N, C-alpha and C positions, 0 to 999 in steps of 0.2 A: 302185205299187211295182214291178210287173212291167215297165212301160214305162221307168221310170227305170233299172232294173237293165240291161235289154236295151240301152238307149241308151248307158249307161256302158260296157258290155262292147264294143259295136261301135266305140267311140271309143278304148278303152284296152286291148283284148285283148292278152295276151302272145303273143310270136312264138315258136311252137314248130314243129319240122319236121312233126309229125303234124297240124298245123292248116293245112297247105298245100292239102289236098284233103279230100274226104269219103269216101275209100276205107275201107270197114269193116275191111279187113285191117289197115291202118295204125293205125286208131283202136283196134282190139282189142289189137295188140301194145303200143302205148303205154300203154293202160290197165292191162294186166297188169304191165308193167314199173314203172308208177307206184305199184303197191300196195306199201306199206311203204318206198318209196324217193322221194327228192326229185327234182324236175324237172331240176335242174342235173346230178345224177348220171346220170339216165336218158338225156339227149340223146346223148352219144357212143355209148352202148350201143345205143340205138335206131337211129342212123345205120349203125353197123357191122352190126347184125342184119339190117336191111333190105337192105344191100348184099349180104350173103351169102344171105339168103332173101327175095327181092323179092316173092314171092307165096305163096299157100297151097300150091301144088304143090311149089315148091322146099323149103318147110319140111317138108311131109309126106314127101318122098322122102329127106330128110337122115337120118342116123343120130342116135340120141338123144345119143351122145357128141359129135357135131359141134354139136348144139344147146347142150349143156352148155358146150362150149368157148366159144361165142359169149356165153353167159350168165355166164361165170366172173367173179366179183367182185361180181355184183349181189345174191347171196344169195337165200335162200328158193327153193331150186332146184326145189321141187315145181311152182312156177309154170312153169318151162321144160318140165318133163315134161308138164304139162297142155296147154300150147299145142301141143306136138308131137303128143300124142294127138288133140287137137281138130282139128288140121290134117288128120290122116289120116281122121277122121270126116267132115270137110267134103268131102274129096276123094272118099270112097266114097259118102256119102249124098246130097251136094248137088252132085256133079260138079265140085267145086273152087270153086263159087260160094258166098261167105259167105251164110249164111241171112238172110232178110229178116224173118221173124216173130219177135217178142219171145220167145215160149216156146221156139222152136227155138234161139235164141241162148242163152237161159238154161240149156238142157239140155246145152250144151257143158261139157267139163271145166274146172274152175277159174273158171267165170263165175258170179258171184252177181247179185243184183238190181241193185246199183249199176252194175256193168260192163255188164250187159245193157241197162240204161236209158241209159247213156252212149252205147253203140254205136247203139241204136235211135234215139235223138234226134239225135245228131250226124251219123251216116251217112245215116239214112233220114228224118229230120225228124218222127219219131213223137212224140206227146205222152205221153211216159213219163218219170217222175221218175228222177233219178240222185242218190240220197241217200247221201253219204259223210260223213265227219267234219266237213268244212267246212259242209255243208248243215245237219247236226244243230246245229252251233254257231250259225250265222246265224239259223236259224228259232227256236231256243231263245231267243236274245236278242231277236229282232224281236217275238215274241209273248209274251215274258216267261214262258216255260215253266220252272217251278221244279222239275220232276221230273227224276230221274236219266236222262240220255240214254243211259247204258250199258244200260238195261233195254229188252227187246224191245218191250214194250207202248208205251213212249214213242217208240221208233223208228218203230213202226207209225203212231202218231198223227201224227208229223212227215211221214211218207211221204204220208199222206192229205191233209195241208195242202198239200204241194208238188204233189200230183196236181191239186188244185183251182186252184192258182196258175198252172199251165201251160196250163190249158184255154183254147183260142182265142188262144194266144200262141206265139211262136217258141220251141219247147221246146229246140232246139239252143242258141240264144243264151242262153236263161234258165239252162239247166244249166251251160253253160260260164262264164256270168257269175257264177254261184254259186261255181264252182271258183276263179275268179280273185279274187273278192271275199274269199273265205275265206283265200286265200294271201297277199294283198297288203294288205288293209285290216281285215277283221273277223278279226284274228289271235287265236290262243288267249290270248295275254297282251298287255295294253296295245293294244287295238284302236284304229285311227286313225279314230275316229268323225267327226271334223270333215271328213274327206275322203270320207266314205261317201255314195254316191249315194242310199241308201234310209234315211238317218238320220232323215228327217222323220217316218216312221211307226214308228220303232223304239221299242218300249216300254222296253227295257232302258236305252236312252240317256235317255229321258224320266225314268225312275225312278232313274237313276244306278246301275244294276245290271250294267253291261257288264263290270266286272272281277270279278263274282261268277259270272255265268252263262257257259257252261252248267255245270250240275252233272253231272260225268262221273266217277263213282266205279266203277272196275272192280275186281272181286274176282279177283285172280290169285294162284295158288299157284305160286311160283317154286321150281324145284328146282336145287340146286347139286351138281355132281358133280366129284370130284377124280380126275384121271388121271395115271399115269406115261405119258408119250408118248415113244416110242422112235424116234429117227432111227437106223435100222439100216443100216450100209453094208458093202460089200465093194469095196475099191479105189475106183473112181469111180462106183459104182452104189448106188442107194437102194432099200430094200424098201418097196413101197407095197401097200396092200390096197384093193380096191374094195368100197364099202359095198353090202350086199344091198338089193334092191328092198323098198319098203314101210316102211322105217324113216327115221330122221333122216338127212339128207344122202344119200338113196338114190342109188346108182349113181356117186357121186362117189368120187374117190380120196383116200387119206390115209395117214398113218403108223400103225403098230401102236400101240395104247394099251390099257392095262388099268387097271381100278379097283383099283389096288394102293397100298400106303402107302410103299413104298420101291423104288428101282431094282433092288434085289437080289431082291425078290419078283417084280418084273417079269421078271427073267431066268428064274426058275422057271416062271412062267406061259408064257413064250415057248418054253422048252425042252419043256414039256408039249404045247403046241399044234403046234410045228413039228419037234420032234425034232432040233433044231440047237443048237449051243453058240454063245453070244455073250459078248463081254467088254465090260465098261463102260469108257468112255473119259473122259467128262466130263459135268458138269451144264451145260446150255446156258443155259436161261432158264426162268422161270415165266411163263406166258401165261394171261391171262383172256380168254375169248371169250363174249360174251353173245348168246343166242338169245332169242326172244320169251318163252318159258316156262321156260327153263333157262339155267344158266350153267356153262360148263366152266372148271375151273382145271387147266391142263395143265403139269405139271412135266416139262420136256423134257430128256432125256438122250441122249447119243450112245453107241451100242453098235456093236461091230464083229463081223462074222461071220468064220469061218475059211475059208469057201468061198462061191461064188456059189450062190444057190438061185433058185427060180422067183419071178416077179413083181418082178424088180429092174430098175431103169431108170436111165439116165443123165439128167443135167440137161436135155439137149436133148430127150430123150423125154418127160420130165415136163412140159416146156413145151407139149407137144401133148395132154396129158391134162387132163380137167376136175378140178382139185384144189379141195377145199373151201376156203373163205376161212379157216376156223380153221387148217387145215393149211398154207395158204400162209404164214400168220404164223409157223408152226413152221419151215418151210424158210428163210424170210428170216432168222429169228433165228439159225439154224445157220450160214448162209452169211456172216452179218455177224460171226460169232464168231471168224473167223480174223484 
């Protein structure tokens, strides 16, 4: 199975900019960007990011705001904060050289077992598994594992299977082969089994269970929050606030919003917080923005101040700030309302 997969990968591997070399910095940035994001979306961001921050030193010496700006639109901004912090750790602790040992890589901010395994095997050729959703799905089908792969104990079991599979094999090609197989052939729905290089030994294919497996039942409590979101202007300037560290969308900029039921109660909350009067102008749009564990329903209204206050920006200045994706939608809705 290993030989067939590795042979298939070497003949069919997808062409990505982070596969041009084995630089651990390049692999790290790509793997972090690829978390929760498709490869097609990541490629232009990756190229732009590397152009601005070509090495650990350049990334570590940049401001967090500059890093956020390069990340803008990718979402899950905590990833950007973690790579910025990790770059500074690498500069201080490892003299700017990306660490070689698996445990040292794992200790960096925002790096879990999968990412540490991917970097260790691809950059350094270490025989370490890189088990992500693709691998869980492929192994579940190949070995007819009927347990729920969302459970930690099942994930550990699959990790041990992969650990045995890569022994005395090219771990880099095996792990990347698994990634490509899961993305192109052993897909979540309607896998292309007749094109699969390891179909011969696949128990799910033999038992016709490939459209049933894997069992992947996650228990998620999703929270829905309704906001009145205020585009508050004075002449050609907009009031923006910067989110505090530690919370959702930390350090990113956005419009003022309150968990209120009407724009009139929004005015009261605003006056209480800012000691300023605002007048309501218009309802702009209702916008839904979905995060992994919560949904925002933003009822967007335009309000006007009677004088300029702190933290007001022109559109040109806003273009230089890291604005959250949710609030970019708000701004676009307002600008297209004219």
